[in-house]
C-alpha positions, 0 to 999 in steps of 0.5 A, a space after each residue: 327339112 331333117 332335124 339334126 338334133 343329137 337324138 336325130 343323128 343317133 336316129 340317123 347312125 341306127 339307120 346307116 349301120 343297119 344299112 350296112 349291116 344288111 347290105 354286108 350280109 346280102 353279099 357275104 351270106 348264105 342266105 342271100 335271098 333272105 337278107 335282099 328281102 330284108 333290105 327290100 322291107 328296111 328300103 320300103 321304111 325308111 322312104 317311109 320315113 324320109 318323106 316324113 322328116 321332109 313334112 315341117 308339118 310333121 315336127 309342130 305342136 311337140 310331134 318331134 318326139 312322136 317323128 323320133 321314135 316312132 323310126 327308132 321302135 320301126 328299127 328296134 323292131 325289125 333287128 329284134 325280128 333278125 335276132 328272133 329268127 337267128 335264136 330260132 334258127 340256133 335252137 332247130 340246129 342244136 346250137 343254142 345249148 
């Protein structure tokens, strides 16, 4: 049971766009190993959420909001960590200011 509300469609779009970014950077970046590790982490928690989404009991009694927010937070934290690493790398190189 995959929910198809507009909110969940937005979440699925976020997952697809982030997957596209990680795959693109895995092939085009100089730091391929870094993006491969991030891609593996992404695929692991995406597989976990797919298992969670296919169980209809996870959407009973108003818990669909939780099923919407937790994956969004996880992807948001992952993107935030990538941005933080990028900013630290720029600061260490002296290119931030």
